[in-house]
N, CA and C atoms of all chains as a GROMACS GRO file, in nm:
protein
  636
    1MET      N    1   5.770  12.668  11.894
    1MET     CA    2   5.860  12.609  11.965
    1MET      C    3   5.873  12.460  11.888
    2ASN      N    4   5.990  12.407  11.908
    2ASN     CA    5   6.036  12.274  11.858
    2ASN      C    6   6.038  12.164  11.961
    3THR      N    7   5.892  12.111  11.906
    3THR     CA    8   5.887  11.956  12.005
    3THR      C    9   5.944  11.862  11.945
    4LYS      N   10   6.001  11.858  11.862
    4LYS     CA   11   6.068  11.742  11.774
    4LYS      C   12   6.164  11.671  11.867
    5LYS      N   13   6.150  11.572  11.907
    5LYS     CA   14   6.218  11.456  12.015
    5LYS      C   15   6.380  11.426  11.905
    6PRO      N   16   6.472  11.459  11.988
    6PRO     CA   17   6.609  11.482  11.963
    6PRO      C   18   6.673  11.301  11.928
    7LEU      N   19   6.714  11.293  11.813
    7LEU     CA   20   6.756  11.171  11.772
    7LEU      C   21   6.871  11.099  11.893
    8THR      N   22   6.880  10.997  11.911
    8THR     CA   23   6.968  10.936  12.013
    8THR      C   24   7.072  10.920  11.947
    9PRO      N   25   7.207  10.903  12.009
    9PRO     CA   26   7.360  10.873  11.941
    9PRO      C   27   7.336  10.774  11.839
   10ALA      N   28   7.295  10.674  11.874
   10ALA     CA   29   7.250  10.570  11.800
   10ALA      C   30   7.195  10.572  11.647
   11GLN      N   31   7.093  10.652  11.661
   11GLN     CA   32   7.022  10.693  11.520
   11GLN      C   33   7.089  10.786  11.461
   12LEU      N   34   7.176  10.899  11.520
   12LEU     CA   35   7.221  10.988  11.458
   12LEU      C   36   7.352  10.890  11.375
   13CYS      N   37   7.395  10.816  11.423
   13CYS     CA   38   7.516  10.726  11.364
   13CYS      C   39   7.454  10.675  11.226
   14ARG      N   40   7.352  10.610  11.234
   14ARG     CA   41   7.282  10.522  11.150
   14ARG      C   42   7.273  10.614  11.037
   15ARG      N   43   7.181  10.778  11.081
   15ARG     CA   44   7.147  10.850  10.955
   15ARG      C   45   7.257  10.912  10.882
   16HIS      N   46   7.368  10.955  10.953
   16HIS     CA   47   7.505  10.973  10.893
   16HIS      C   48   7.542  10.884  10.807
   17GLN      N   49   7.552  10.712  10.848
   17GLN     CA   50   7.598  10.647  10.759
   17GLN      C   51   7.494  10.616  10.630
   18LEU      N   52   7.378  10.648  10.637
   18LEU     CA   53   7.269  10.631  10.528
   18LEU      C   54   7.303  10.758  10.430
   19GLU      N   55   7.348  10.861  10.454
   19GLU     CA   56   7.364  10.999  10.392
   19GLU      C   57   7.516  10.970  10.341
   20THR      N   58   7.585  10.919  10.405
   20THR     CA   59   7.721  10.898  10.353
   20THR      C   60   7.706  10.799  10.230
   21LEU      N   61   7.630  10.699  10.254
   21LEU     CA   62   7.608  10.581  10.123
   21LEU      C   63   7.531  10.666  10.042
   22ILE      N   64   7.434  10.721  10.052
   22ILE     CA   65   7.344  10.785   9.925
   22ILE      C   66   7.469  10.887   9.844
   23ALA      N   67   7.515  10.988   9.953
   23ALA     CA   68   7.612  11.045   9.880
   23ALA      C   69   7.739  10.968   9.798
   24GLY      N   70   7.776  10.891   9.868
   24GLY     CA   71   7.852  10.783   9.800
   24GLY      C   72   7.838  10.735   9.646
   25ALA      N   73   7.711  10.689   9.674
   25ALA     CA   74   7.671  10.617   9.552
   25ALA      C   75   7.610  10.740   9.448
   26ALA      N   76   7.552  10.836   9.491
   26ALA     CA   77   7.550  10.966   9.411
   26ALA      C   78   7.686  11.004   9.321
   27TYR      N   79   7.775  11.027   9.381
   27TYR     CA   80   7.932  11.086   9.348
   27TYR      C   81   7.958  10.964   9.239
   28VAL      N   82   7.966  10.858   9.289
   28VAL     CA   83   7.992  10.746   9.155
   28VAL      C   84   7.905  10.768   9.036
   29ILE      N   85   7.759  10.766   9.051
   29ILE     CA   86   7.696  10.787   8.953
   29ILE      C   87   7.725  10.906   8.866
   30VAL      N   88   7.712  11.026   8.925
   30VAL     CA   89   7.741  11.157   8.838
   30VAL      C   90   7.885  11.116   8.797
   31LEU      N   91   7.990  11.088   8.881
   31LEU     CA   92   8.114  11.085   8.790
   31LEU      C   93   8.125  10.968   8.686
   32LEU      N   94   8.033  10.879   8.694
   32LEU     CA   95   8.070  10.817   8.558
   32LEU      C   96   8.003  10.846   8.435
   33GLY      N   97   7.898  10.947   8.481
   33GLY     CA   98   7.830  10.996   8.336
   33GLY      C   99   7.890  11.129   8.291
   34SER      N  100   7.955  11.202   8.400
   34SER     CA  101   8.028  11.288   8.358
   34SER      C  102   8.149  11.268   8.279
   35ILE      N  103   8.219  11.154   8.289
   35ILE     CA  104   8.335  11.082   8.228
   35ILE      C  105   8.296  11.064   8.070
   36GLN      N  106   8.166  10.965   8.086
   36GLN     CA  107   8.104  10.969   7.924
   36GLN      C  108   8.095  11.085   7.855
   37LEU      N  109   8.026  11.188   7.922
   37LEU     CA  110   8.001  11.310   7.826
   37LEU      C  111   8.108  11.390   7.796
   38ILE      N  112   8.196  11.390   7.869
   38ILE     CA  113   8.340  11.457   7.825
   38ILE      C  114   8.406  11.387   7.721
   39LYS      N  115   8.379  11.247   7.736
   39LYS     CA  116   8.446  11.147   7.606
   39LYS      C  117   8.389  11.166   7.482
   40HIS      N  118   8.254  11.212   7.514
   40HIS     CA  119   8.151  11.222   7.380
   40HIS      C  120   8.174  11.361   7.330
   41GLY      N  121   8.277  11.441   7.356
   41GLY     CA  122   8.300  11.559   7.285
   41GLY      C  123   8.251  11.690   7.355
   42ALA      N  124   8.228  11.667   7.483
   42ALA     CA  125   8.171  11.814   7.524
   42ALA      C  126   8.284  11.918   7.559
   43THR      N  127   8.273  12.057   7.530
   43THR     CA  128   8.393  12.140   7.506
   43THR      C  129   8.356  12.245   7.607
   44GLY      N  130   8.459  12.342   7.607
   44GLY     CA  131   8.441  12.484   7.676
   44GLY      C  132   8.385  12.452   7.818
   45TRP      N  133   8.302  12.556   7.852
   45TRP     CA  134   8.233  12.566   7.961
   45TRP      C  135   8.161  12.452   8.033
   46LEU      N  136   8.097  12.354   7.932
   46LEU     CA  137   8.010  12.249   7.962
   46LEU      C  138   8.120  12.147   7.999
   47ARG      N  139   8.242  12.158   7.968
   47ARG     CA  140   8.362  12.053   7.992
   47ARG      C  141   8.402  12.051   8.135
   48ILE      N  142   8.396  12.188   8.167
   48ILE     CA  143   8.451  12.233   8.315
   48ILE      C  144   8.344  12.216   8.412
   49VAL      N  145   8.217  12.226   8.370
   49VAL     CA  146   8.100  12.205   8.445
   49VAL      C  147   8.073  12.052   8.490
   50LEU      N  148   8.115  11.959   8.366
   50LEU     CA  149   8.108  11.837   8.372
   50LEU      C  150   8.229  11.773   8.483
   51ALA      N  151   8.320  11.846   8.446
   51ALA     CA  152   8.432  11.774   8.526
   51ALA      C  153   8.452  11.804   8.672
   52LEU      N  154   8.363  11.926   8.708
   52LEU     CA  155   8.345  11.948   8.857
   52LEU      C  156   8.173  11.875   8.911
   53SER      N  157   8.119  11.823   8.848
   53SER     CA  158   8.026  11.793   8.892
   53SER      C  159   8.012  11.694   8.957
   54PRO      N  160   8.089  11.580   9.003
   54PRO     CA  161   8.110  11.508   9.109
   54PRO      C  162   8.113  11.533   9.244
   55MET      N  163   8.175  11.706   9.243
   55MET     CA  164   8.186  11.781   9.371
   55MET      C  165   8.070  11.782   9.445
   56LEU      N  166   7.950  11.788   9.344
   56LEU     CA  167   7.821  11.858   9.425
   56LEU      C  168   7.770  11.736   9.527
   57PRO      N  169   7.746  11.619   9.492
   57PRO     CA  170   7.731  11.497   9.580
   57PRO      C  171   7.830  11.507   9.708
   58ALA      N  172   7.952  11.517   9.672
   58ALA     CA  173   8.075  11.523   9.774
   58ALA      C  174   8.079  11.629   9.876
   59ALA      N  175   8.013  11.729   9.806
   59ALA     CA  176   7.988  11.839   9.934
   59ALA      C  177   7.874  11.812  10.012
   60PHE      N  178   7.764  11.741   9.986
   60PHE     CA  179   7.656  11.698  10.057
   60PHE      C  180   7.729  11.610  10.195
   61ILE      N  181   7.824  11.549  10.151
   61ILE     CA  182   7.914  11.466  10.265
   61ILE      C  183   7.925  11.588  10.386
   62ILE      N  184   8.023  11.686  10.332
   62ILE     CA  185   8.069  11.806  10.426
   62ILE      C  186   7.927  11.859  10.524
   63TRP      N  187   7.810  11.869  10.458
   63TRP     CA  188   7.707  11.921  10.523
   63TRP      C  189   7.647  11.819  10.623
   64SER      N  190   7.670  11.697  10.583
   64SER     CA  191   7.618  11.567  10.672
   64SER      C  192   7.705  11.556  10.804
   65VAL      N  193   7.829  11.570  10.779
   65VAL     CA  194   7.919  11.562  10.867
   65VAL      C  195   7.950  11.676  10.969
   66TYR      N  196   7.880  11.803  10.931
   66TYR     CA  197   7.892  11.910  11.023
   66TYR      C  198   7.767  11.903  11.092
   67ARG      N  199   7.631  11.852  11.032
   67ARG     CA  200   7.502  11.836  11.113
   67ARG      C  201   7.520  11.732  11.206
   68ASN      N  202   7.569  11.602  11.160
   68ASN     CA  203   7.565  11.497  11.264
   68ASN      C  204   7.654  11.540  11.391
   69VAL      N  205   7.803  11.590  11.364
   69VAL     CA  206   7.906  11.650  11.451
   69VAL      C  207   7.802  11.735  11.559
   70THR      N  208   7.747  11.829  11.509
   70THR     CA  209   7.682  11.920  11.604
   70THR      C  210   7.566  11.898  11.656
   71GLN      N  211   7.492  11.751  11.644
   71GLN     CA  212   7.413  11.714  11.698
   71GLN      C  213   7.437  11.587  11.799
   72LEU      N  214   7.555  11.562  11.806
   72LEU     CA  215   7.596  11.440  11.877
   72LEU      C  216   7.585  11.488  12.020
   73ASP      N  217   7.587  11.396  12.138
   73ASP     CA  218   7.606  11.463  12.284
   73ASP      C  219   7.756  11.512  12.286
   74GLU      N  220   7.777  11.579  12.425
   74GLU     CA  221   7.856  11.650  12.453
   74GLU      C  222   8.029  11.578  12.448
   75LEU      N  223   8.006  11.464  12.512
   75LEU     CA  224   8.111  11.387  12.484
   75LEU      C  225   8.169  11.325  12.383
   76GLN      N  226   8.080  11.291  12.295
   76GLN     CA  227   8.087  11.223  12.157
   76GLN      C  228   8.130  11.327  12.043
   77ARG      N  229   8.098  11.444  12.074
   77ARG     CA  230   8.130  11.571  12.026
   77ARG      C  231   8.272  11.617  12.020
   78ARG      N  232   8.318  11.579  12.144
   78ARG     CA  233   8.445  11.625  12.203
   78ARG      C  234   8.558  11.494  12.123
   79ILE      N  235   8.482  11.391  12.135
   79ILE     CA  236   8.597  11.291  12.070
   79ILE      C  237   8.594  11.312  11.924
   80GLU      N  238   8.494  11.331  11.844
   80GLU     CA  239   8.493  11.351  11.721
   80GLU      C  240   8.588  11.506  11.667
   81THR      N  241   8.558  11.602  11.767
   81THR     CA  242   8.663  11.715  11.708
   81THR      C  243   8.782  11.710  11.732
   82GLU      N  244   8.802  11.654  11.870
   82GLU     CA  245   8.973  11.606  11.863
   82GLU      C  246   9.051  11.527  11.783
   83ALA      N  247   8.932  11.431  11.736
   83ALA     CA  248   9.003  11.327  11.631
   83ALA      C  249   9.020  11.390  11.502
   84PHE      N  250   8.927  11.469  11.478
   84PHE     CA  251   8.940  11.568  11.336
   84PHE      C  252   9.059  11.662  11.351
   85ALA      N  253   9.071  11.737  11.445
   85ALA     CA  254   9.190  11.814  11.510
   85ALA      C  255   9.290  11.767  11.494
   86LEU      N  256   9.320  11.633  11.532
   86LEU     CA  257   9.475  11.541  11.517
   86LEU      C  258   9.492  11.484  11.364
   87ALA      N  259   9.361  11.468  11.291
   87ALA     CA  260   9.369  11.415  11.177
   87ALA      C  261   9.451  11.548  11.062
   88ALA      N  262   9.370  11.674  11.104
   88ALA     CA  263   9.391  11.778  11.009
   88ALA      C  264   9.557  11.820  11.040
   89ALA      N  265   9.576  11.828  11.188
   89ALA     CA  266   9.761  11.869  11.214
   89ALA      C  267   9.832  11.744  11.136
   90GLY      N  268   9.770  11.621  11.214
   90GLY     CA  269   9.863  11.506  11.158
   90GLY      C  270   9.918  11.532  10.966
   91THR      N  271   9.775  11.546  10.914
   91THR     CA  272   9.787  11.583  10.780
   91THR      C  273   9.886  11.695  10.736
   92ALA      N  274   9.838  11.771  10.781
   92ALA     CA  275   9.946  11.908  10.739
   92ALA      C  276  10.088  11.890  10.790
   93PHE      N  277  10.130  11.807  10.889
   93PHE     CA  278  10.255  11.792  10.925
   93PHE      C  279  10.312  11.690  10.829
   94LEU      N  280  10.262  11.588  10.780
   94LEU     CA  281  10.326  11.487  10.698
   94LEU      C  282  10.317  11.549  10.587
   95GLY      N  283  10.236  11.629  10.514
   95GLY     CA  284  10.256  11.726  10.394
   95GLY      C  285  10.403  11.813  10.414
   96LEU      N  286  10.408  11.862  10.504
   96LEU     CA  287  10.540  11.950  10.510
   96LEU      C  288  10.642  11.861  10.505
   97THR      N  289  10.650  11.782  10.555
   97THR     CA  290  10.750  11.697  10.592
   97THR      C  291  10.787  11.619  10.453
   98TYR      N  292  10.716  11.586  10.365
   98TYR     CA  293  10.707  11.560  10.230
   98TYR      C  294  10.777  11.660  10.155
   99THR      N  295  10.704  11.778  10.170
   99THR     CA  296  10.761  11.877  10.095
   99THR      C  297  10.918  11.888  10.082
  100PHE      N  298  10.968  11.888  10.164
  100PHE     CA  299  11.130  11.875  10.243
  100PHE      C  300  11.176  11.762  10.156
  101LEU      N  301  11.118  11.634  10.146
  101LEU     CA  302  11.193  11.557  10.104
  101LEU      C  303  11.203  11.548   9.936
  102GLU      N  304  11.062  11.602   9.902
  102GLU     CA  305  11.105  11.660   9.752
  102GLU      C  306  11.156  11.739   9.698
  103GLY      N  307  11.185  11.860   9.782
  103GLY     CA  308  11.278  11.967   9.748
  103GLY      C  309  11.422  11.910   9.755
  104ASP      N  310  11.476  11.867   9.848
  104ASP     CA  311  11.576  11.836   9.919
  104ASP      C  312  11.651  11.694   9.839
  105THR      N  313  11.562  11.585   9.882
  105THR     CA  314  11.627  11.454   9.851
  105THR      C  315  11.580  11.394   9.710
  106GLY      N  316  11.511  11.463   9.607
  106GLY     CA  317  11.482  11.437   9.523
  106GLY      C  318  11.365  11.297   9.510
  107PHE      N  319  11.277  11.315   9.626
  107PHE     CA  320  11.147  11.213   9.629
  107PHE      C  321  11.047  11.238   9.521
  108PRO      N  322  10.973  11.148   9.484
  108PRO     CA  323  10.894  11.187   9.348
  108PRO      C  324  10.778  11.278   9.393
  109GLU      N  325  10.712  11.371   9.311
  109GLU     CA  326  10.585  11.452   9.354
  109GLU      C  327  10.470  11.333   9.363
  110ILE      N  328  10.390  11.388   9.433
  110ILE     CA  329  10.284  11.271   9.459
  110ILE      C  330  10.142  11.391   9.456
  111GLY      N  331  10.044  11.360   9.406
  111GLY     CA  332   9.958  11.427   9.409
  111GLY      C  333   9.844  11.509   9.538
  112SER      N  334   9.767  11.522   9.543
  112SER     CA  335   9.687  11.569   9.657
  112SER      C  336   9.589  11.454   9.712
  113TRP      N  337   9.597  11.315   9.636
  113TRP     CA  338   9.493  11.234   9.696
  113TRP      C  339   9.541  11.185   9.807
  114TRP      N  340   9.655  11.168   9.883
  114TRP     CA  341   9.753  11.107   9.970
  114TRP      C  342   9.673  11.182  10.104
  115ALA      N  343   9.614  11.312  10.087
  115ALA     CA  344   9.561  11.374  10.208
  115ALA      C  345   9.442  11.319  10.239
  116TRP      N  346   9.372  11.275  10.152
  116TRP     CA  347   9.256  11.194  10.210
  116TRP      C  348   9.275  11.068  10.278
  117VAL      N  349   9.358  10.991  10.251
  117VAL     CA  350   9.389  10.856  10.280
  117VAL      C  351   9.483  10.904  10.433
  118SER      N  352   9.549  10.997  10.438
  118SER     CA  353   9.597  11.052  10.559
  118SER      C  354   9.481  11.079  10.678
  119VAL      N  355   9.408  11.171  10.638
  119VAL     CA  356   9.362  11.220  10.740
  119VAL      C  357   9.241  11.100  10.760
  120ALA      N  358   9.153  11.009  10.657
  120ALA     CA  359   9.097  10.886  10.712
  120ALA      C  360   9.169  10.805  10.812
  121MET      N  361   9.292  10.791  10.791
  121MET     CA  362   9.383  10.703  10.879
  121MET      C  363   9.396  10.731  11.031
  122ILE      N  364   9.432  10.873  11.025
  122ILE     CA  365   9.481  10.927  11.153
  122ILE      C  366   9.344  10.947  11.232
  123TYR      N  367   9.234  11.005  11.150
  123TYR     CA  368   9.102  11.006  11.203
  123TYR      C  369   9.048  10.895  11.288
  124ALA      N  370   9.079  10.773  11.203
  124ALA     CA  371   9.020  10.626  11.225
  124ALA      C  372   9.118  10.604  11.411
  125VAL      N  373   9.221  10.601  11.380
  125VAL     CA  374   9.304  10.576  11.467
  125VAL      C  375   9.295  10.685  11.610
  126ALA      N  376   9.260  10.800  11.584
  126ALA     CA  377   9.266  10.882  11.714
  126ALA      C  378   9.096  10.861  11.747
  127ARG      N  379   9.042  10.827  11.700
  127ARG     CA  380   8.882  10.785  11.734
  127ARG      C  381   8.902  10.682  11.821
  128ILE      N  382   8.941  10.578  11.771
  128ILE     CA  383   8.980  10.472  11.848
  128ILE      C  384   9.039  10.473  11.986
  129VAL      N  385   9.157  10.571  11.971
  129VAL     CA  386   9.226  10.573  12.102
  129VAL      C  387   9.146  10.651  12.180
  130LEU      N  388   9.079  10.755  12.120
  130LEU     CA  389   9.014  10.865  12.220
  130LEU      C  390   8.867  10.780  12.288
  131ARG      N  391   8.822  10.689  12.230
  131ARG     CA  392   8.704  10.639  12.253
  131ARG      C  393   8.733  10.546  12.390
  132ARG      N  394   8.861  10.486  12.370
  132ARG     CA  395   8.900  10.388  12.484
  132ARG      C  396   8.963  10.466  12.594
  133HIS      N  397   8.999  10.585  12.578
  133HIS     CA  398   9.053  10.672  12.662
  133HIS      C  399   8.922  10.725  12.777
  134TYR      N  400   8.814  10.746  12.734
  134TYR     CA  401   8.690  10.769  12.779
  134TYR      C  402   8.622  10.658  12.813
  135GLN      N  403   8.621  10.512  12.817
  135GLN     CA  404   8.549  10.395  12.852
  135GLN      C  405   8.577  10.389  12.982
  136MET      N  406   8.680  11.599  13.861
  136MET     CA  407   8.562  11.652  13.970
  136MET      C  408   8.514  11.532  14.005
  137LYS      N  409   8.497  11.507  14.161
  137LYS     CA  410   8.403  11.386  14.205
  137LYS      C  411   8.270  11.389  14.176
  138ASN      N  412   8.200  11.275  14.177
  138ASN     CA  413   8.044  11.276  14.149
  138ASN      C  414   7.997  11.156  14.236
  139ARG      N  415   7.861  11.184  14.239
  139ARG     CA  416   7.775  11.038  14.314
  139ARG      C  417   7.687  10.965  14.211
  140ILE      N  418   7.723  11.017  14.117
  140ILE     CA  419   7.595  10.982  14.006
  140ILE      C  420   7.554  10.826  14.023
  141HIS      N  421   7.670  10.748  14.041
  141HIS     CA  422   7.623  10.580  14.031
  141HIS      C  423   7.588  10.545  14.153
  142VAL      N  424   7.582  10.628  14.257
  142VAL     CA  425   7.500  10.622  14.391
  142VAL      C  426   7.339  10.659  14.375
  143PHE      N  427   7.323  10.772  14.322
  143PHE     CA  428   7.166  10.785  14.279
  143PHE      C  429   7.086  10.713  14.172
  144ARG      N  430   7.199  10.660  14.098
  144ARG     CA  431   7.161  10.583  13.974
  144ARG      C  432   7.088  10.436  14.030
  145ALA      N  433   7.200  10.398  14.114
  145ALA     CA  434   7.159  10.292  14.202
  145ALA      C  435   7.019  10.300  14.276
  146GLU      N  436   7.003  10.421  14.331
  146GLU     CA  437   6.896  10.422  14.413
  146GLU      C  438   6.761  10.419  14.323
  147GLN      N  439   6.768  10.491  14.191
  147GLN     CA  440   6.677  10.465  14.136
  147GLN      C  441   6.666  10.329  14.058
  148ARG      N  442   6.716  10.257  14.049
  148ARG     CA  443   6.766  10.127  13.984
  148ARG      C  444   6.768  10.133  13.841
  149TRP      N  445   6.846  10.238  13.804
  149TRP     CA  446   6.878  10.259  13.646
  149TRP      C  447   6.967  10.180  13.579
  150THR      N  448   6.987  10.154  13.476
  150THR     CA  449   7.120  10.110  13.414
  150THR      C  450   7.164  10.228  13.350
  151GLN      N  451   7.298  10.238  13.340
  151GLN     CA  452   7.381  10.343  13.264
  151GLN      C  453   7.295  10.375  13.112
  152ALA      N  454   7.249  10.284  13.068
  152ALA     CA  455   7.178  10.293  12.946
  152ALA      C  456   7.034  10.361  12.965
  153GLU      N  457   6.971  10.308  13.062
  153GLU     CA  458   6.853  10.373  13.107
  153GLU      C  459   6.884  10.542  13.151
  154LEU      N  460   6.966  10.608  13.211
  154LEU     CA  461   6.995  10.716  13.268
  154LEU      C  462   7.039  10.780  13.122
  155ALA      N  463   7.120  10.725  13.063
  155ALA     CA  464   7.148  10.796  12.910
  155ALA      C  465   7.029  10.824  12.845
  156GLU      N  466   6.955  10.689  12.836
  156GLU     CA  467   6.805  10.722  12.737
  156GLU      C  468   6.746  10.888  12.788
  157ARG      N  469   6.708  10.894  12.953
  157ARG     CA  470   6.646  10.954  12.993
  157ARG      C  471   6.734  11.111  12.954
  158LEU      N  472   6.850  11.150  12.963
  158LEU     CA  473   6.926  11.249  12.942
  158LEU      C  474   6.948  11.260  12.779
  159ASN      N  475   6.905  11.190  12.673
  159ASN     CA  476   6.946  11.187  12.579
  159ASN      C  477   7.099  11.189  12.540
  160VAL      N  478   7.173  11.136  12.611
  160VAL     CA  479   7.325  11.128  12.568
  160VAL      C  480   7.370  10.971  12.557
  161SER      N  481   7.478  10.955  12.519
  161SER     CA  482   7.524  10.785  12.486
  161SER      C  483   7.547  10.756  12.637
  162ARG      N  484   7.552  10.588  12.608
  162ARG     CA  485   7.584  10.523  12.722
  162ARG      C  486   7.707  10.589  12.789
  163GLN      N  487   7.812  10.560  12.693
  163GLN     CA  488   7.957  10.586  12.688
  163GLN      C  489   7.992  10.736  12.772
  164THR      N  490   7.871  10.845  12.734
  164THR     CA  491   7.911  10.956  12.817
  164THR      C  492   7.852  10.955  12.989
  165ILE      N  493   7.771  10.876  12.993
  165ILE     CA  494   7.732  10.842  13.148
  165ILE      C  495   7.839  10.783  13.219
  166ASN      N  496   7.909  10.669  13.157
  166ASN     CA  497   8.027  10.546  13.234
  166ASN      C  498   8.142  10.693  13.247
  167ALA      N  499   8.177  10.766  13.135
  167ALA     CA  500   8.267  10.856  13.181
  167ALA      C  501   8.263  10.948  13.278
  168ILE      N  502   8.125  11.033  13.290
  168ILE     CA  503   8.097  11.071  13.409
  168ILE      C  504   8.117  11.002  13.519
  169GLU      N  505   8.068  10.861  13.510
  169GLU     CA  506   8.077  10.828  13.671
  169GLU      C  507   8.236  10.775  13.692
  170THR      N  508   8.295  10.725  13.614
  170THR     CA  509   8.408  10.713  13.607
  170THR      C  510   8.529  10.817  13.629
  171GLU      N  511   8.492  10.932  13.621
  171GLU     CA  512   8.558  11.072  13.631
  171GLU      C  513   8.661  11.091  13.528
  172LYS      N  514   8.628  11.053  13.412
  172LYS     CA  515   8.738  11.058  13.321
  172LYS      C  516   8.658  11.174  13.227
  173TYR      N  517   8.541  11.229  13.257
  173TYR     CA  518   8.478  11.331  13.165
  173TYR      C  519   8.394  11.410  13.268
  174ASP      N  520   8.429  11.575  13.268
  174ASP     CA  521   8.334  11.632  13.348
  174ASP      C  522   8.233  11.714  13.255
  175PRO      N  523   8.106  11.676  13.301
  175PRO     CA  524   8.000  11.751  13.231
  175PRO      C  525   7.975  11.883  13.195
  176SER      N  526   7.898  11.946  13.078
  176SER     CA  527   7.912  12.072  13.091
  176SER      C  528   7.783  12.120  13.198
  177LEU      N  529   7.783  12.245  13.223
  177LEU     CA  530   7.690  12.292  13.307
  177LEU      C  531   7.557  12.256  13.281
  178PRO      N  532   7.492  12.258  13.152
  178PRO     CA  533   7.362  12.222  13.103
  178PRO      C  534   7.331  12.089  13.156
  179LEU      N  535   7.417  11.945  13.110
  179LEU     CA  536   7.409  11.839  13.141
  179LEU      C  537   7.389  11.846  13.306
  180ALA      N  538   7.497  11.872  13.363
  180ALA     CA  539   7.502  11.872  13.530
  180ALA      C  540   7.349  11.890  13.593
  181PHE      N  541   7.313  12.009  13.543
  181PHE     CA  542   7.184  12.072  13.588
  181PHE      C  543   7.047  11.972  13.556
  182SER      N  544   7.078  11.916  13.441
  182SER     CA  545   6.982  11.788  13.374
  182SER      C  546   6.988  11.713  13.460
  183LEU      N  547   7.096  11.637  13.518
  183LEU     CA  548   7.114  11.530  13.621
  183LEU      C  549   7.059  11.555  13.761
  184ALA      N  550   7.101  11.709  13.815
  184ALA     CA  551   7.035  11.725  13.908
  184ALA      C  552   6.898  11.744  13.921
  185ARG      N  553   6.845  11.794  13.796
  185ARG     CA  554   6.679  11.777  13.803
  185ARG      C  555   6.639  11.655  13.816
  186LEU      N  556   6.677  11.566  13.739
  186LEU     CA  557   6.621  11.417  13.712
  186LEU      C  558   6.656  11.358  13.859
  187PHE      N  559   6.760  11.374  13.915
  187PHE     CA  560   6.762  11.296  14.053
  187PHE      C  561   6.692  11.354  14.165
  188GLY      N  562   6.650  11.527  14.141
  188GLY     CA  563   6.564  11.572  14.243
  188GLY      C  564   6.664  11.605  14.366
  189LYS      N  565   6.796  11.651  14.283
  189LYS     CA  566   6.881  11.690  14.429
  189LYS      C  567   6.972  11.797  14.395
  190PRO      N  568   7.030  11.892  14.501
  190PRO     CA  569   7.098  12.004  14.454
  190PRO      C  570   7.224  11.957  14.374
  191ILE      N  571   7.281  12.049  14.284
  191ILE     CA  572   7.390  12.001  14.233
  191ILE      C  573   7.506  11.980  14.304
  192GLU      N  574   7.540  12.049  14.412
  192GLU     CA  575   7.639  12.056  14.501
  192GLU      C  576   7.641  11.857  14.562
  193GLU      N  577   7.528  11.847  14.579
  193GLU     CA  578   7.503  11.720  14.635
  193GLU      C  579   7.541  11.573  14.520
  194ILE      N  580   7.573  11.613  14.420
  194ILE     CA  581   7.597  11.522  14.264
  194ILE      C  582   7.758  11.577  14.255
  195PHE      N  583   7.789  11.686  14.242
  195PHE     CA  584   7.937  11.709  14.216
  195PHE      C  585   7.974  11.747  14.350
  196VAL      N  586   8.135  11.737  14.347
  196VAL     CA  587   8.216  11.783  14.464
  196VAL      C  588   8.331  11.823  14.396
  197PHE      N  589   8.363  11.931  14.376
  197PHE     CA  590   8.466  12.012  14.319
  197PHE      C  591   8.582  11.993  14.428
  198GLU      N  592   8.694  11.927  14.366
  198GLU     CA  593   8.830  11.902  14.434
  198GLU      C  594   8.950  12.026  14.420
  199SER      N  595   8.957  12.157  14.481
  199SER     CA  596   9.066  12.220  14.465
  199SER      C  597   9.200  12.158  14.454
  200ALA      N  598   9.311  12.227  14.366
  200ALA     CA  599   9.435  12.186  14.396
  200ALA      C  600   9.497  12.174  14.512
  201GLY      N  601   9.478  12.264  14.591
  201GLY     CA  602   9.515  12.262  14.751
  201GLY      C  603   9.449  12.354  14.823
  202PRO      N  604   9.519  12.368  14.960
  202PRO     CA  605   9.426  12.443  15.070
  202PRO      C  606   9.434  12.588  15.027
  203ASP      N  607   9.521  12.617  14.955
  203ASP     CA  608   9.563  12.790  14.932
  203ASP      C  609   9.466  12.853  14.824
  204SER      N  610   9.441  12.728  14.728
  204SER     CA  611   9.364  12.768  14.614
  204SER      C  612   9.208  12.756  14.652
  205ALA      N  613   9.155  12.720  14.754
  205ALA     CA  614   9.027  12.698  14.781
  205ALA      C  615   8.982  12.861  14.819
  206ILE      N  616   8.856  12.898  14.757
  206ILE     CA  617   8.786  13.023  14.797
  206ILE      C  618   8.676  12.974  14.888
  207LYS      N  619   8.728  13.043  15.005
  207LYS     CA  620   8.649  13.046  15.102
  207LYS      C  621   8.495  13.151  15.090
  208PRO      N  622   8.389  13.090  15.157
  208PRO     CA  623   8.283  13.177  15.149
  208PRO      C  624   8.264  13.299  15.191
  209GLY      N  625   8.218  13.414  15.122
  209GLY     CA  626   8.214  13.538  15.177
  209GLY      C  627   8.373  13.605  15.154
  210GLU      N  628   8.447  13.535  15.063
  210GLU     CA  629   8.577  13.568  15.059
  210GLU      C  630   8.592  13.625  14.918
  211PRO      N  631   8.626  13.739  14.907
  211PRO     CA  632   8.630  13.802  14.734
  211PRO      C  633   8.725  13.715  14.643
  212SER      N  634   8.653  13.668  14.538
  212SER     CA  635   8.738  13.580  14.410
  212SER      C  636   8.856  13.644  14.341
   0.00000   0.00000   0.00000
């Protein structure tokens, strides 16, 4: 039987912030290391492995987000889930909208980096609105 | 769904934060339930009833959409 006392919402939030900070720092370190090794002549499969290596600490953030969302209390989980859903749907909508602009009106092609910005911004705004709604 | 959580909480002289801590939820969750902006799950509703030592129907009152939609006792649903 699991007798471990569950973490409070505040403790969960602090743990998630700490894990994100550690994963972010690890990402930067691995990224800088891999850039240096690629510059110094890594070739073939090693080059591919090095190029992808920063994604390992980044993947840890996914695990941390999932674990923390599933351990939140039910209202907080609802707020997070609704905010994520809006961020995903909003980003898909913006992506499709810009695809039409690229094809028909000659707007410049942009990389996929914008999706990060879009998800983060919509999530942040949706979270504020939803938290206010339930206050 | 209407509820009388703030009444029973006041009887115990607990703050929202104290009740939240006893139920291991956030204070915002207790506030949202008390202000009837959020209906709790069955497990949380039963935890509240157990904590206050009251039957669940004494804490929560379900309001039906109208007299026609109400299910009468003994009537097949």
